[in-house]
C-alpha positions, 0 to 999 in steps of 0.5 A: 111199023103200025104198032108204033103209030097206033098209040098216037092215033088212038090218043089223037081221037082219029078213031072217034068216028070210025065204026070198023077197023082192020089191023094187021099184026106183025110181031117179027117174033119180038116180045116188045112189039107183041106187048105194044100191040096188046097195049094198043088193043086195050086202049081201043077196047076202052074206046068201045072197039070189040074184036069181031073176027080174026085170022092167023096167017095160014101160010105161017107155021110155028116152031119151037124157036118161035114163041109167037106167030108173026102175023094175024089179021084182026077186025074190030067194031065199035060196039057203043053205037046205036045203028039205024036199021033200014025200014026194009029190014023191019 
């Protein structure tokens, strides 16, 4: 499960040279997993990543027995970069 590996990857520095990152959240309606994803997202935020897009699973319907949606896609981008602009773009 990705949520278990994220803290290890973040601390190892593996994302230091990454500009964009896609994460598929899968909570399985488990509050502890939701909390771990939240902690990992905070750690990524401290590394300069910002949420630029997200999409909830369009096929999933939440009901009263399910406090969280199970799946979502997150797109994060590192914002502390000085990007080179092509001369073509002006």
